[in-house]
C-alpha positions as CSV (number, residue, x, y, z in Angstrom):
1,M,0.0,0.0,0.0
2,Y,2.9,2.4,0.8
3,K,5.3,1.2,-1.8
4,E,5.7,4.7,-3.3
5,M,7.4,5.9,-0.1
6,F,9.9,3.1,-0.2
7,K,11.2,3.8,-3.8
8,P,14.8,5.2,-4.0
9,I,15.3,8.7,-5.5
10,Q,18.3,10.5,-6.9
11,I,19.1,14.0,-5.7
12,G,22.1,15.3,-7.6
13,P,25.0,13.0,-6.7
14,M,23.1,11.5,-3.8
15,K,20.9,8.4,-4.0
16,V,18.3,8.1,-1.1
17,N,16.8,4.8,-0.3
18,N,13.3,6.0,0.3
19,R,11.1,9.1,0.4
20,F,11.0,9.6,4.2
21,V,12.8,12.8,5.4
22,V,13.7,14.1,8.8
23,P,13.7,17.9,8.2
24,P,15.9,20.3,10.0
25,M,14.6,20.9,13.6
26,S,16.6,22.7,16.2
27,N,16.9,20.4,19.2
28,N,19.5,22.2,21.4
29,F,21.5,19.1,22.0
30,A,24.8,20.6,20.8
31,I,27.5,21.6,23.2
32,A,28.8,25.2,23.9
33,S,31.6,25.0,21.3
34,G,29.0,24.4,18.6
35,E,29.8,20.7,18.2
36,L,27.2,17.9,18.1
37,S,27.1,16.0,21.4
38,D,26.8,12.3,22.2
39,R,23.1,13.1,22.8
40,S,22.9,14.5,19.3
41,L,24.6,11.4,18.0
42,A,22.1,9.1,19.7
43,Y,19.2,11.2,18.5
44,Y,20.1,11.1,14.8
45,R,21.3,7.5,14.9
46,E,17.9,6.4,16.3
47,R,16.1,8.0,13.3
48,A,18.4,6.3,10.9
49,K,17.8,3.1,12.7
50,G,14.1,3.7,12.3
51,G,14.3,3.8,8.5
52,F,14.4,7.5,7.5
53,G,16.1,7.8,4.1
54,L,17.3,11.4,4.4
55,I,18.1,12.9,7.8
56,T,18.8,16.6,8.2
57,V,20.9,18.0,10.9
58,E,19.2,21.0,12.5
59,A,19.7,24.6,11.4
60,T,23.5,25.0,11.5
61,V,25.1,28.3,12.3
62,I,27.6,29.4,9.6
63,D,28.4,32.8,11.0
64,P,30.2,33.2,14.3
65,T,28.5,36.5,14.9
66,A,25.0,34.9,14.7
67,K,25.1,32.0,17.1
68,G,21.6,32.4,18.7
69,G,22.2,30.2,21.8
70,P,24.7,28.0,23.6
71,R,23.3,24.8,22.3
72,K,23.3,25.6,18.6
73,H,25.1,23.4,16.1
74,C,27.8,25.3,14.2
75,L,30.1,24.8,11.2
76,F,32.2,28.0,11.2
77,D,35.2,26.2,12.6
78,D,37.2,23.1,11.6
79,Q,37.0,21.8,15.2
80,Q,33.3,21.2,14.6
81,I,33.9,18.7,11.8
82,P,34.8,15.5,13.8
83,A,31.6,15.4,15.8
84,L,29.5,15.8,12.6
85,K,31.5,13.0,11.1
86,K,30.5,10.7,13.9
87,V,26.8,11.5,13.2
88,A,27.3,11.0,9.4
89,D,29.0,7.6,10.0
90,A,26.3,6.5,12.4
91,C,23.5,7.4,9.9
92,H,25.4,5.7,7.0
93,Q,25.6,2.5,9.1
94,Y,21.8,2.2,8.8
95,G,21.7,3.2,5.1
96,S,20.4,6.8,5.7
97,K,21.9,9.9,4.0
98,L,22.8,12.9,6.1
99,M,22.1,16.5,5.1
100,V,23.1,19.7,7.0
101,Q,21.0,22.8,6.8
102,L,23.1,26.0,6.6
103,Q,21.6,29.0,8.3
104,Q,22.2,32.6,9.3
105,A,19.1,33.6,11.3
106,G,19.3,37.3,10.4
107,P,16.4,39.4,11.9
108,E,14.9,36.3,13.6
109,G,18.1,35.7,15.6
110,S,19.0,36.7,19.1
111,A,21.4,39.7,19.4
112,K,21.7,39.1,23.2
113,A,22.7,35.4,22.7
114,A,25.0,36.1,19.8
115,G,26.7,39.1,21.3
116,H,26.4,40.9,18.0
117,P,23.7,43.0,16.3
118,L,21.2,41.3,14.1
119,K,21.6,41.6,10.4
120,S,19.1,41.7,7.5
121,A,18.5,43.0,4.0
122,S,17.0,46.1,5.5
123,R,16.4,47.7,8.9
124,I,13.0,46.1,9.3
125,Q,12.1,44.5,12.6
126,A,10.9,40.8,12.5
127,S,8.4,41.3,15.3
128,F,7.8,43.4,18.4
129,N,10.1,41.3,20.6
130,K,13.1,41.4,18.3
131,D,15.8,44.0,17.9
132,I,15.8,46.2,14.8
133,P,18.5,44.6,12.6
134,L,21.3,46.4,10.9
135,E,21.1,46.6,7.1
136,M,24.0,44.6,5.7
137,T,26.7,46.4,3.8
138,N,27.9,45.0,0.4
139,E,31.2,44.0,2.0
140,Q,29.3,42.1,4.7
141,I,27.2,40.3,2.1
142,Y,30.2,39.1,0.2
143,E,31.8,37.9,3.4
144,L,28.7,36.0,4.3
145,V,28.7,34.3,0.9
146,E,32.1,32.9,1.7
147,L,30.9,31.7,5.1
148,Y,28.2,29.6,3.4
149,G,30.8,28.0,1.0
150,D,33.2,27.3,3.8
151,A,30.6,25.6,6.0
152,A,29.5,23.5,3.0
153,L,33.1,22.4,2.5
154,R,33.4,21.4,6.2
155,A,30.2,19.4,5.9
156,M,31.7,17.6,2.9
157,K,34.9,16.8,4.8
158,A,32.7,15.3,7.6
159,G,31.2,12.9,5.1
160,V,27.8,14.6,4.8
161,D,25.9,13.7,1.7
162,A,24.1,17.1,1.1
163,V,23.7,20.6,2.4
164,E,20.5,22.7,2.4
165,I,20.6,26.5,2.2
166,H,17.9,27.9,4.5
167,M,16.0,30.5,2.5
168,A,12.7,30.4,4.3
169,H,10.9,31.6,7.5
170,G,12.2,35.2,7.5
171,Y,15.8,34.3,8.2
172,L,18.6,36.2,6.6
173,V,18.5,34.9,3.0
174,S,14.7,35.0,3.1
175,S,14.9,38.7,4.2
176,F,16.6,39.4,0.8
177,I,14.1,37.4,-1.3
178,S,10.9,38.9,0.1
179,P,9.8,42.4,-0.9
180,Q,8.3,42.7,2.5
181,T,11.7,42.8,4.1
182,N,14.0,43.9,1.3
183,K,13.8,47.6,0.7
184,R,17.3,48.1,-0.7
185,V,18.0,50.2,-3.7
186,D,21.4,48.8,-4.6
187,E,22.1,45.7,-6.7
188,F,20.6,43.5,-4.0
189,G,17.2,45.2,-4.0
190,G,14.4,46.1,-6.2
191,C,13.5,43.6,-9.0
192,F,13.2,39.9,-8.6
193,Y,16.6,39.1,-10.0
194,N,18.3,41.6,-7.7
195,R,16.5,40.1,-4.7
196,M,17.7,36.7,-5.8
197,R,21.3,37.8,-6.1
198,L,22.3,36.7,-2.6
199,P,21.0,33.1,-3.1
200,R,22.7,33.0,-6.4
201,L,26.1,34.0,-5.0
202,I,25.8,31.5,-2.2
203,I,25.0,28.7,-4.5
204,E,27.9,29.6,-6.8
205,N,30.3,29.9,-3.9
206,I,29.3,26.5,-2.5
207,R,29.7,24.9,-5.9
208,R,33.1,26.4,-6.3
209,K,34.2,24.8,-3.0
210,V,32.5,21.4,-3.1
211,G,31.7,21.0,-6.8
212,H,29.1,18.3,-7.4
213,N,30.5,15.9,-4.8
214,I,27.5,16.5,-2.5
215,A,23.9,17.6,-3.2
216,V,22.9,21.2,-2.7
217,L,19.3,21.9,-1.8
218,A,17.3,25.0,-0.8
219,R,14.5,25.4,1.6
220,I,11.9,28.0,0.6
221,N,8.6,29.2,1.7
222,S,5.5,28.3,-0.3
223,C,4.3,31.7,0.8
224,D,5.0,34.1,3.7
225,E,1.4,34.4,4.9
226,T,1.8,38.1,5.5
227,P,0.7,41.2,3.5
228,G,3.4,42.2,1.1
229,G,5.3,39.0,1.6
230,L,5.9,36.2,-0.9
231,T,2.8,34.6,-2.5
232,V,2.8,31.1,-3.9
233,E,3.2,32.6,-7.4
234,D,6.3,34.4,-6.2
235,S,7.6,31.2,-4.7
236,M,7.0,29.4,-8.0
237,M,9.4,31.9,-9.6
238,V,11.9,31.5,-6.8
239,A,11.9,27.7,-7.2
240,S,12.3,27.9,-11.0
241,Y,15.1,30.3,-10.7
242,L,16.9,28.2,-8.1
243,E,16.6,25.2,-10.5
244,S,18.3,27.3,-13.2
245,L,21.1,28.0,-10.8
246,G,21.7,24.2,-10.5
247,I,20.1,23.5,-7.1
248,D,19.5,19.7,-6.8
249,A,16.1,19.8,-4.9
250,I,13.6,22.2,-3.4
251,D,12.4,21.8,0.2
252,V,9.1,23.6,0.5
253,S,7.9,24.9,3.9
254,R,5.5,27.7,4.7
255,S,5.3,31.1,6.5
256,I,7.5,33.4,8.5
257,H,7.5,33.6,12.3
258,L,4.8,36.2,12.4
259,K,2.5,33.4,11.3
260,D,4.0,30.6,13.3
261,E,0.7,28.7,13.2
262,Y,1.5,27.8,9.6
263,M,5.1,26.8,10.4
264,W,4.4,24.3,13.1
265,A,0.7,23.8,12.8
266,P,-1.1,23.0,16.1
267,T,-3.4,20.0,16.5
268,V,-6.4,21.7,14.8
269,V,-4.5,22.1,11.5
270,H,-4.7,18.8,9.7
271,Q,-1.8,17.1,7.9
272,G,-1.0,18.1,4.4
273,F,-2.2,21.7,4.9
274,N,0.5,23.0,2.5
275,L,-0.2,20.6,-0.3
276,D,-1.9,22.9,-2.7
277,H,1.0,25.4,-2.7
278,V,3.6,22.6,-3.0
279,K,1.9,21.2,-6.0
280,K,2.0,24.5,-7.8
281,I,5.8,24.7,-7.1
282,K,6.3,21.1,-8.1
283,D,4.6,21.8,-11.5
284,V,7.2,24.4,-12.4
285,V,10.4,22.5,-11.6
286,S,11.9,19.2,-12.7
287,V,14.2,18.7,-9.7
288,P,12.8,16.7,-6.7
289,V,10.5,18.6,-4.3
290,I,10.2,17.9,-0.6
291,T,7.0,18.8,1.2
292,V,6.4,19.2,4.9
293,G,3.1,19.8,6.7
294,R,2.2,18.0,9.9
295,Y,2.2,14.5,8.4
296,N,1.6,11.9,11.1
297,D,0.1,9.0,9.1
298,P,1.7,6.9,6.3
299,F,-1.3,7.0,4.0
300,L,-1.3,10.6,2.9
301,P,2.5,10.8,2.3
302,S,2.1,7.8,0.0
303,L,-0.7,9.5,-2.0
304,V,1.4,12.7,-2.2
305,V,4.2,10.9,-3.9
306,K,2.0,8.7,-6.0
307,K,0.0,11.6,-7.4
308,G,3.0,13.8,-8.0
309,Y,2.3,16.5,-5.4
310,A,5.9,16.1,-4.2
311,D,8.8,13.6,-4.5
312,M,9.6,13.2,-0.8
313,V,7.8,13.9,2.4
314,A,9.4,15.4,5.5
315,L,7.9,14.3,8.9
316,G,9.2,16.8,11.3
317,R,7.6,16.6,14.7
318,Q,6.4,13.1,13.8
319,S,10.0,12.0,13.6
320,I,10.5,13.3,17.1
321,A,7.4,11.5,18.3
322,D,8.4,8.2,16.7
323,P,11.8,7.8,15.2
324,H,10.8,4.4,13.8
325,F,7.8,5.7,11.8
326,P,9.1,4.3,8.4
327,N,9.9,0.9,9.7
328,K,6.5,0.6,11.3
329,A,4.8,1.8,8.2
330,A,6.7,-0.8,6.2
331,A,5.5,-3.5,8.6
332,N,1.9,-2.2,8.5
333,A,2.2,-1.8,12.3
334,F,-0.1,1.2,12.3
335,D,-1.2,0.9,16.0
336,E,2.4,0.9,17.0
337,I,3.2,4.3,15.4
338,T,3.3,6.9,18.2
339,P,1.6,9.9,16.7
340,C,2.7,13.5,17.0
341,I,-0.4,15.3,18.5
342,A,1.0,18.7,17.6
343,C,0.7,19.9,21.2
344,L,3.9,22.1,20.8
345,Q,4.6,21.7,24.5
346,G,8.0,20.2,24.4
347,C,9.5,20.8,21.0
348,V,8.8,24.4,19.8
349,G,8.5,25.9,23.3
350,N,11.9,24.5,24.5
351,M,13.5,25.4,21.2
352,F,12.6,29.0,21.6
353,K,13.9,29.0,25.2
354,G,17.2,27.5,24.1
355,N,16.5,24.4,26.1
356,P,16.9,20.8,24.8
357,I,13.6,19.8,23.2
358,E,11.2,17.3,24.7
359,C,8.1,15.5,23.4
360,L,4.9,14.8,25.3
361,V,4.2,11.5,23.5
362,N,7.8,10.4,23.4
363,P,9.6,11.4,26.6
364,F,12.7,9.5,25.4
365,V,13.6,12.2,23.0
366,G,17.1,13.2,24.0
367,Y,17.4,10.0,26.0
368,E,17.6,7.6,23.1
369,E,20.6,5.8,24.6
370,H,18.1,4.2,27.1
371,L,15.6,3.0,24.6
372,D,17.0,-0.6,24.2
373,E,18.0,-1.1,27.8
374,K,17.1,-4.4,29.4
375,C,16.5,-4.9,33.1
376,K,19.2,-6.4,35.2
377,E,16.7,-8.1,37.4
378,V,13.2,-9.1,36.4
379,K,10.7,-7.6,38.9
380,K,7.0,-8.0,39.4
381,V,5.6,-4.5,38.7
382,M,2.1,-3.3,39.6
383,V,0.9,-0.1,38.0
384,V,-2.3,1.5,39.5
385,G,-3.9,3.9,37.1
386,G,-4.6,3.6,33.4
387,G,-4.0,7.1,32.3
388,V,-1.2,7.9,29.8
389,A,1.5,8.1,32.5
390,G,0.5,4.7,33.8
391,L,0.2,3.2,30.3
392,F,3.6,4.6,29.3
393,A,5.4,3.3,32.4
394,A,3.7,-0.1,32.0
395,Y,4.7,-0.9,28.4
396,N,8.2,0.5,28.7
397,L,8.9,-1.5,31.8
398,A,7.5,-4.6,30.1
399,K,9.7,-3.9,27.1
400,K,12.7,-3.9,29.5
401,G,11.7,-7.4,30.6
402,H,9.7,-6.8,33.8
403,Q,6.5,-8.6,34.6
404,V,3.9,-5.8,34.6
405,S,0.3,-5.6,35.6
406,L,-1.8,-2.5,35.2
407,Y,-5.1,-1.8,37.0
408,E,-7.6,0.9,36.1
409,K,-10.9,1.4,38.0
410,S,-12.7,2.8,34.9
411,T,-13.8,0.5,32.2
412,V,-11.9,2.6,29.6
413,L,-8.2,3.3,29.6
414,G,-6.7,6.7,28.9
415,G,-7.7,8.8,31.8
416,Q,-8.2,12.6,31.3
417,M,-6.0,12.5,28.2
418,R,-8.7,10.5,26.5
419,L,-11.1,13.4,27.3
420,A,-8.6,15.9,26.0
421,A,-9.3,14.5,22.6
422,V,-13.0,15.5,22.7
423,P,-12.8,19.3,22.0
424,P,-12.7,20.5,18.3
425,G,-9.5,19.7,16.5
426,K,-8.1,17.5,19.2
427,G,-8.9,14.1,17.7
428,D,-5.3,13.1,17.2
429,I,-4.9,12.7,21.0
430,T,-7.1,9.6,20.7
431,Q,-4.3,8.1,18.5
432,M,-1.8,8.7,21.3
433,V,-4.0,6.9,23.9
434,R,-4.7,4.0,21.5
435,N,-1.0,3.7,20.6
436,Y,0.0,3.4,24.3
437,I,-2.7,0.7,24.8
438,A,-1.5,-1.2,21.7
439,L,2.1,-1.1,22.9
440,C,0.9,-2.5,26.3
441,Y,-0.6,-5.4,24.4
442,K,2.6,-5.8,22.3
443,Y,4.8,-6.1,25.3
444,H,2.4,-8.3,27.2
445,V,1.3,-6.0,30.0
446,D,-1.5,-7.7,32.0
447,L,-4.3,-5.1,31.7
448,H,-7.2,-5.1,34.2
449,V,-9.9,-2.5,33.6
450,G,-13.0,-1.8,35.7
451,Q,-11.0,-2.9,38.7
452,A,-10.4,-0.6,41.7
453,V,-7.4,-1.2,43.9
454,D,-7.2,-1.0,47.6
455,E,-4.4,-1.5,50.2
456,G,-5.5,-5.1,50.8
457,M,-5.3,-6.0,47.2
458,I,-1.8,-4.5,46.9
459,K,-0.6,-6.5,50.0
460,E,-2.1,-9.6,48.5
461,M,-0.4,-9.0,45.1
462,N,2.9,-8.2,46.9
463,P,4.6,-6.6,43.9
464,D,8.3,-5.9,43.9
465,V,7.5,-2.4,42.5
466,L,4.4,-0.4,42.9
467,I,3.7,2.6,40.6
468,L,0.9,4.9,41.6
469,A,-0.4,6.8,38.6
470,T,-3.9,7.5,40.0
471,G,-4.3,10.8,38.3
472,A,-6.4,13.7,39.5
473,T,-9.9,14.7,40.3
474,P,-11.8,17.9,39.6
475,L,-11.0,20.8,41.9
476,V,-14.2,21.9,43.7
477,P,-13.7,25.2,45.5
478,P,-15.6,26.1,48.7
479,I,-18.2,28.3,46.9
480,T,-21.7,28.5,48.2
481,G,-24.0,26.5,45.8
482,V,-21.2,24.8,43.9
483,D,-23.2,21.5,44.1
484,H,-25.4,23.0,41.4
485,C,-22.6,22.7,38.9
486,L,-21.8,20.0,36.3
487,H,-18.1,19.1,36.0
488,A,-16.3,19.8,32.7
489,I,-14.8,16.2,32.5
490,D,-18.4,14.8,32.8
491,V,-19.6,17.0,30.0
492,L,-16.7,16.0,27.8
493,D,-17.2,12.4,28.6
494,G,-20.9,12.5,27.6
495,Q,-21.9,11.7,31.2
496,S,-23.7,15.1,31.7
497,Q,-25.8,17.0,29.2
498,C,-26.0,20.8,29.3
499,G,-29.0,23.0,28.6
500,K,-29.0,25.4,25.7
501,K,-27.7,28.4,27.6
502,T,-24.6,27.3,29.5
503,L,-22.1,29.1,31.7
504,V,-18.6,27.8,32.0
505,I,-16.7,28.8,35.1
506,G,-12.9,28.8,34.5
507,G,-10.9,30.2,31.6
508,G,-7.9,27.9,31.6
509,L,-7.3,25.1,29.1
510,V,-10.1,22.8,30.3
511,G,-12.7,25.6,30.6
512,C,-11.8,27.2,27.2
513,E,-11.9,23.8,25.4
514,T,-15.1,22.8,27.1
515,A,-16.7,26.1,26.0
516,D,-15.4,25.6,22.5
517,Y,-16.8,22.1,22.4
518,L,-20.2,23.3,23.5
519,A,-20.2,26.4,21.2
520,N,-19.4,24.3,18.2
521,R,-22.5,22.2,18.9
522,G,-24.8,25.1,18.9
523,Y,-24.9,25.9,22.6
524,D,-25.2,29.5,23.8
525,V,-22.0,29.7,25.8
526,T,-20.8,32.3,28.4
527,L,-17.3,31.9,30.0
528,I,-16.1,33.7,33.1
529,E,-12.6,33.8,34.5
530,A,-11.2,35.4,37.7
531,K,-7.9,36.4,36.1
532,D,-7.2,39.3,33.6
533,D,-7.3,37.0,30.6
534,I,-8.3,33.6,29.4
535,A,-6.3,30.7,27.9
536,G,-3.1,31.8,29.6
537,D,-2.0,28.1,29.9
538,I,-2.6,27.4,26.2
539,V,0.3,27.4,23.7
540,S,0.0,30.6,21.5
541,E,-0.4,28.8,18.2
542,H,-3.4,26.8,19.6
543,R,-4.8,29.9,21.2
544,I,-5.0,31.7,17.8
545,F,-7.4,29.1,16.5
546,L,-9.3,28.9,19.8
547,M,-10.0,32.6,19.8
548,E,-11.1,32.5,16.1
549,S,-13.6,29.7,17.1
550,F,-14.9,31.8,20.1
551,K,-15.5,34.7,17.7
552,E,-17.2,32.6,15.1
553,N,-19.4,30.9,17.6
554,H,-20.2,34.0,19.6
555,V,-18.8,32.8,23.0
556,K,-19.2,35.6,25.5
557,V,-16.2,36.1,27.7
558,Y,-15.9,37.9,31.1
559,T,-12.6,38.3,32.8
560,Q,-11.7,39.7,36.3
561,S,-14.9,38.1,37.5
562,P,-14.3,35.7,40.5
563,V,-17.4,33.8,41.5
564,Q,-18.8,34.5,44.9
565,S,-21.8,32.2,45.0
566,I,-23.8,29.9,42.7
567,S,-27.5,29.0,42.4
568,E,-29.3,26.7,40.1
569,N,-29.4,29.1,37.2
570,S,-27.2,32.0,38.2
571,V,-23.9,33.1,39.6
572,E,-22.8,36.1,41.7
573,I,-19.5,37.5,40.7
574,E,-17.3,40.3,41.9
575,H,-16.3,42.8,39.2
576,N,-14.5,46.1,39.8
577,G,-15.3,45.9,43.5
578,C,-19.0,45.4,43.0
579,L,-21.2,42.3,43.1
580,E,-23.1,41.4,39.9
581,T,-25.4,38.6,39.1
582,F,-25.4,36.6,35.8
583,S,-28.6,34.7,35.5
584,G,-30.9,32.8,33.1
585,F,-28.6,29.8,32.5
586,D,-29.9,26.3,31.9
587,S,-26.6,24.7,33.1
588,I,-23.4,25.8,34.9
589,V,-20.2,23.9,34.2
590,L,-17.2,24.0,36.6
591,A,-13.8,23.9,35.1
592,L,-11.4,25.2,37.7
593,G,-8.6,22.7,37.4
594,S,-7.8,19.4,39.2
595,K,-6.2,18.1,42.3
596,A,-4.0,15.1,42.9
597,N,-5.7,11.8,43.6
598,Q,-3.4,9.9,46.0
599,P,-5.5,7.3,47.8
600,F,-2.5,5.7,49.6
601,K,-0.8,7.8,52.2
602,E,2.1,5.5,53.1
603,N,4.4,3.2,51.2
604,L,2.9,-0.2,50.8
605,V,5.9,-1.9,49.3
606,K,9.7,-1.3,49.6
607,E,10.0,0.1,46.0
608,Q,7.1,2.5,45.4
609,Y,6.8,5.5,43.0
610,V,4.2,8.1,42.5
611,I,4.0,9.7,39.0
612,G,1.9,12.1,37.0
613,D,-1.1,14.0,38.3
614,A,-1.1,11.8,41.4
615,I,1.7,14.0,42.7
616,K,0.3,17.3,41.4
617,A,-2.2,18.1,38.6
618,R,-0.3,19.8,35.7
619,R,0.7,19.3,32.1
620,A,0.8,15.8,30.6
621,I,4.4,16.4,29.5
622,D,5.5,16.8,33.1
623,A,3.7,13.6,34.1
624,L,5.3,11.5,31.3
625,R,8.7,13.0,32.0
626,E,8.4,11.5,35.5
627,A,7.3,8.2,34.1
628,R,10.5,8.1,32.0
629,E,12.7,8.7,35.0
630,V,11.1,5.7,36.8
631,I,11.5,3.5,33.7
632,I,15.2,4.3,33.5
633,K,15.7,3.7,37.2
634,I,14.0,0.3,37.5
């Protein structure tokens, strides 16, 4: 069914075994000197082992004055070659080709981290939180051109198969290409050919230094998604011109950072969202085209290649979530593919902070050296709680060789993460829960559902290890009349039905998504929040689409409105020092967070661990990180 994705392809002098690509993603695993670390090595080796044909090392700094953080990979010094060679050799061991993306961040960089002013085509600020860049002089431009060629030569010396010039996302080269950011009136500004002069000089310089011994690719935007920026028609010209300059393949992404929601699309944006634009670019070039766009399932990539929308498919965050995606697709092991749910909690957020990336669904990102560890002593492990933290701990401990039993008092596994899949656009979360359950079956975890656990049962089972992953319960504040409320988790679970006019109390993640769920089904929804704003705990890219949905569905929002009392169809709030009454509601839904559910106060066995929301209710990524630490320890 997926044979198109497993056909080899020629890119310049490089032959790639299949069409699966790991695109460039900053992971902040490099060391302070700019070299790839042992952690980097394990990360890239795992994805080669998992079957990806072409693997791209993250955006690599080519300019010593533009290093945007202490953990950025660099290629502006020969001392950085040996570590890269180790990664290239490791990827080649599994038949993968290695590509390095060459980048100068330009106006999207960090002057503070780099210790130098930002540079750009013109003095145009990338966004409100960025410094105004300096306009590059012609002398600086020609010096930069040499830096790109020198970095490419170092990559070739390290045994890398290809380099990719980053010309997208508002970074330095992109700032010259786009008329939105290039206002120069010298030979580097004005008409299309002048704006393409810098890319041309870079390509020519790289070719002079490496010849055709390695492939040379370019990453471009399909469009900038901003007024005055590149349209897809502009990008068709860019791609065609790059082909005429001898580029070996075009890697098509989308948007600049002002529109991040189209760079790393959140859960509500479905896979393949960039396809229409990519097809237009593919139609005007004859070199291979790579597409990227939140792919997390093997079926659509196969169609993309089969129908000629693109020649290769890059699975960015999906390759973080599951480095063995290609091998699992080849084996038709669909249930075993751990899906990227586009939560953006551990990857993009940490990347911007300069911290090593994490992944909610795959907490072993950056800890790949532990993936194949076997236990030194087989232990009888009892896991209490079938939410995602408990399921993750259970299957990984069973994979290590332990005898694992899991008990869940509900008749359905997945805990509150299963309910997180109910709001609009969050359906992929169900794939995560199902994947964890499937992996429990694969590694022979003894699953018991609909079975509560008490102290007597634990003592009777007498496990060597007890893991309590008992989750959290709704937080019910001591407000007069709170018993009149429904609970958000019961509404999302279909256990409680609201009346037409519904009030939701609580403007955090659960309250906002419950309001969105109801509003999308035709309910008249009002939401009140004690704080100054709503959705403060929601990742910004998700929040953009949530606010659009609120506007479209006429959700009424009141902030700075702490609830003082509740009756059957009304609430009394305090606003600006005065008491006000909101009335006429058919239902009132409480969504004020959760509290830890820890039913056992003392250690019942010698080796006992508490993980996840059973310690403290918080983000799922924190709960799963704790599960990983227990797995490594046992």
